C-alpha positions in Angstrom: 30.3 -170.6 -47.9 29.6 -174.0 -49.2 29.4 -175.6 -45.9 26.5 -173.1 -45.0 23.8 -175.3 -46.8 21.2 -176.0 -44.3 21.6 -179.4 -42.3 18.3 -181.0 -43.4 19.1 -179.8 -47.0 22.4 -182.0 -47.0 20.7 -184.8 -45.3 18.2 -185.1 -47.8 20.6 -184.9 -50.6 22.6 -187.9 -49.1 19.5 -189.8 -49.1 18.9 -189.1 -52.7 22.2 -189.6 -54.3 21.5 -192.0 -57.0 23.5 -195.3 -57.8 25.5 -194.1 -60.4 26.4 -196.4 -63.4 29.0 -199.4 -62.4 31.4 -197.9 -65.1 31.2 -194.6 -63.3 31.5 -195.7 -59.9 34.4 -198.0 -60.8 36.1 -195.1 -62.4 35.9 -192.9 -59.4 36.7 -195.6 -56.8 39.9 -195.7 -54.8 39.0 -198.6 -52.8 42.0 -200.5 -54.3 40.6 -202.0 -57.3 43.8 -200.5 -58.7 46.1 -200.5 -55.9 45.1 -204.0 -54.2 45.6 -202.5 -50.8 43.4 -202.1 -47.6 41.9 -198.8 -46.9 41.1 -198.2 -43.1 38.2 -195.7 -42.5 38.9 -193.8 -39.1 36.1 -193.1 -36.8 36.6 -189.5 -37.0 34.0 -188.9 -34.0 37.2 -190.4 -31.5 38.9 -186.9 -32.2 36.1 -185.1 -30.2 38.1 -185.0 -26.8 37.3 -181.4 -26.4 33.9 -179.7 -25.5 33.5 -177.9 -28.9 31.0 -175.6 -26.9 33.7 -174.4 -24.4 37.1 -175.0 -25.9 39.5 -172.5 -27.0 39.5 -171.0 -30.7 42.8 -172.7 -31.0 41.9 -175.9 -29.8 38.5 -175.7 -32.3 41.2 -175.1 -35.1 43.0 -178.1 -34.2 40.5 -180.1 -34.5 39.1 -178.8 -37.5 42.7 -179.3 -39.0 42.7 -183.2 -37.8 39.5 -184.0 -39.8 40.7 -182.3 -42.5 43.8 -184.3 -42.5 41.9 -187.6 -42.3 39.4 -186.5 -45.0 42.5 -185.8 -47.5 44.1 -189.0 -46.4 41.1 -190.9 -47.1 40.0 -189.1 -50.2 36.6 -188.2 -48.7 36.4 -184.9 -50.9 33.2 -183.7 -49.4 34.2 -183.5 -46.2 37.8 -182.2 -47.2 36.5 -179.6 -48.9 33.9 -178.5 -46.3 36.5 -178.4 -43.7 38.8 -176.5 -45.9 36.1 -173.8 -46.7 35.4 -173.1 -43.1 38.9 -173.1 -42.1 39.9 -170.5 -44.8 36.8 -168.4 -44.9 35.0 -168.7 -41.5 35.0 -167.0 -38.3 35.9 -168.9 -35.0 32.1 -169.1 -34.2 31.3 -170.5 -37.7 34.3 -173.2 -37.1 32.6 -174.3 -33.9 29.0 -173.9 -35.5 30.2 -176.6 -38.2 32.1 -178.6 -35.7 28.7 -179.1 -33.8 26.6 -180.7 -36.7 27.6 -179.7 -40.3 30.7 -181.7 -40.6 29.2 -185.0 -39.6 26.5 -184.6 -42.5 29.2 -184.3 -44.9 31.1 -187.4 -43.8 28.1 -189.6 -43.6 27.9 -188.2 -47.5 31.0 -189.3 -48.3 30.9 -192.6 -46.6 27.7 -193.6 -48.3 29.4 -192.5 -51.7 32.3 -194.8 -50.7 29.8 -197.9 -50.0 28.1 -197.0 -53.3 31.4 -197.1 -55.0 31.9 -200.9 -54.2 28.6 -201.7 -54.6 29.0 -200.4 -58.1 32.5 -201.8 -58.8 31.9 -204.4 -61.7 33.9 -207.1 -60.1 31.5 -206.7 -57.2 29.9 -210.0 -56.6 26.5 -211.1 -55.0 28.0 -211.1 -50.9 29.6 -207.8 -51.8 26.4 -206.4 -53.3 24.2 -207.8 -50.4 26.6 -206.4 -47.5 26.8 -203.0 -49.5 23.3 -202.8 -49.5 22.4 -203.8 -46.1 24.8 -201.1 -45.0 23.2 -198.5 -47.4 19.5 -199.7 -46.0 20.9 -198.6 -42.6 22.3 -195.7 -43.6 24.3 -194.9 -40.1 27.8 -193.7 -40.0 28.3 -197.2 -37.9 27.0 -199.3 -40.4 28.7 -197.5 -43.3 32.4 -197.8 -41.1 31.5 -201.4 -40.2 31.1 -202.6 -44.0 33.9 -200.4 -45.5 36.4 -201.6 -42.8 35.3 -205.0 -42.4 32.4 -206.5 -43.8 33.2 -205.5 -47.6 36.5 -207.9 -46.8 34.4 -210.7 -45.6 32.1 -210.2 -48.6 35.1 -210.3 -50.8 36.4 -213.3 -49.5 33.4 -215.2 -49.9 32.6 -213.9 -53.4 36.0 -215.4 -54.1 34.7 -218.9 -53.1 35.9 -219.1 -49.2 33.7 -219.6 -46.2 33.3 -217.6 -43.3 34.0 -218.9 -39.7 33.5 -216.7 -36.7 35.5 -217.7 -33.9 34.4 -216.4 -30.1 36.2 -214.8 -27.6 35.4 -217.4 -25.1 37.0 -215.0 -22.3 34.0 -213.3 -22.4 31.9 -216.3 -21.2 33.6 -215.5 -17.7 31.0 -213.6 -16.2 31.6 -215.4 -12.8 34.2 -215.4 -10.5 35.5 -219.0 -10.9 37.6 -219.1 -7.5 33.8 -218.4 -5.6 31.1 -219.7 -8.0 29.1 -222.9 -7.1 29.9 -226.2 -8.5 26.7 -225.7 -10.6 28.1 -222.2 -11.9 31.5 -223.9 -12.4 30.1 -226.6 -14.7 28.0 -225.1 -16.6 30.5 -222.7 -17.4 32.8 -225.5 -18.7 29.7 -226.8 -20.7 29.5 -223.2 -22.5 33.1 -223.3 -23.4 32.7 -226.9 -24.5 29.7 -225.9 -26.8 31.7 -223.0 -28.2 35.0 -225.4 -28.9 32.8 -228.4 -30.9 31.0 -225.6 -33.0 34.4 -224.0 -34.0 36.2 -227.3 -34.3 38.7 -226.7 -31.9 39.1 -230.3 -30.8 41.9 -229.9 -28.2 39.9 -227.7 -26.3 36.7 -229.5 -26.8 38.2 -232.6 -25.6 40.0 -231.4 -23.0 37.0 -230.0 -21.2 35.0 -232.9 -22.2 37.3 -235.1 -20.1 37.4 -232.7 -17.1 33.4 -232.8 -17.0 33.2 -236.7 -17.5 36.3 -237.6 -14.9 37.1 -234.4 -12.9 35.8 -233.5 -9.6 34.5 -229.8 -8.9 37.8 -229.0 -7.6 39.5 -230.3 -10.8 36.9 -228.8 -13.0 37.7 -225.2 -10.9 41.3 -225.7 -11.7 41.0 -226.6 -15.1 38.9 -223.2 -15.8 41.4 -221.0 -13.8 44.2 -222.0 -16.5 44.5 -225.2 -18.5 41.8 -224.6 -20.6 42.9 -221.0 -22.1 46.5 -223.0 -22.9 44.5 -225.7 -25.0 42.3 -222.8 -26.7 45.5 -221.2 -27.5 47.2 -224.4 -29.0 43.9 -225.0 -31.1 43.7 -221.3 -32.3 47.3 -221.4 -33.2 46.5 -224.7 -35.3 43.9 -222.5 -37.0 46.0 -219.9 -38.2 48.8 -222.6 -39.0 46.2 -224.4 -41.2 45.1 -221.0 -43.0 48.8 -220.4 -43.8 49.4 -223.6 -45.1 46.4 -223.7 -47.4 47.7 -224.4 -50.9 45.3 -221.8 -52.2 46.6 -219.2 -49.3 47.9 -216.2 -51.3 51.1 -213.8 -50.5 48.8 -211.7 -48.2 47.2 -214.4 -46.5 50.8 -215.7 -45.7 52.0 -212.7 -44.4 49.1 -212.0 -42.1 49.0 -215.5 -40.8 53.0 -215.3 -40.4 52.4 -211.9 -38.4 49.6 -213.2 -35.7 51.9 -216.6 -35.4 54.9 -214.0 -34.5 52.4 -212.5 -31.8 51.7 -215.5 -30.5 48.5 -214.0 -28.2 45.1 -215.2 -28.1 44.0 -211.6 -29.1 46.2 -211.7 -32.3 44.9 -214.9 -33.3 41.3 -214.1 -32.9 41.6 -210.6 -34.9 43.6 -212.6 -37.5 40.9 -214.9 -37.8 38.1 -213.0 -37.6 38.9 -210.2 -39.6 42.8 -210.1 -41.3 42.5 -213.3 -42.9 39.6 -211.9 -44.7 41.3 -208.8 -45.5 44.2 -210.9 -46.7 42.0 -213.2 -49.0 40.3 -210.1 -50.5 43.7 -208.6 -51.2 44.8 -211.8 -52.9 41.8 -212.4 -54.8 42.2 -208.4 -56.2 45.9 -209.3 -57.1 44.5 -212.4 -59.0 42.1 -210.0 -60.9 43.4 -209.5 -64.7 44.5 -205.6 -64.9 
């Protein structure tokens, strides 16, 4: 069976796959150059919720079929064919052995091929080229998934002339218990929030923090950090979403993604849109604007 090629040989083949001509790669690419739709690549490792070594033969076969379904949906042909081969012709022990190593090699080869296709696309700009090459240099599954699911869209938006702004999840700065922390720790935290707000031009939050730092007592700073700061932050983030939606150059995908975040109204939705969804939408709008 094809999957019985030694793992070491497959890994070498993965590293030696040449970057084919741009024309050939574009021809085989399915990454929405023709459909202008987002493709999300699944982290298949999350399916491994069983111990492959001790699971039943039925559980092993179910897992293999789950991987096959994802591979087919995402056009990962090498992985799909390898799983199909072992399901059709392999014994339970052979399926088990495949799931203990060879499947991930086939998956890595397919993901690397997807990165190469985007890099070789005739419409790929300098940012896409650089981001793809960085993922290829890293060579890990994590690097490929991060690039294909996020970095590619950011790079395409940058190539279309947009700038990159990363919004911090300020909640992660709260590593102390505001209710019991010292006055000094409270002031340090407030200054950290102020620094982020200033760097990201979140003027409402910045001014609110500065006011309480300048004129507030330690108890007033503490009370501010127990609630009011997050309201100011939410208002600022909502304003940023509205700004992108109201941009004269915003396309239909940006409009729709921004409205979805606004309808949700949560901090999580605003951050997800501003740090990821906006770039996906801009990349898709740029794709749709390209001549057929």
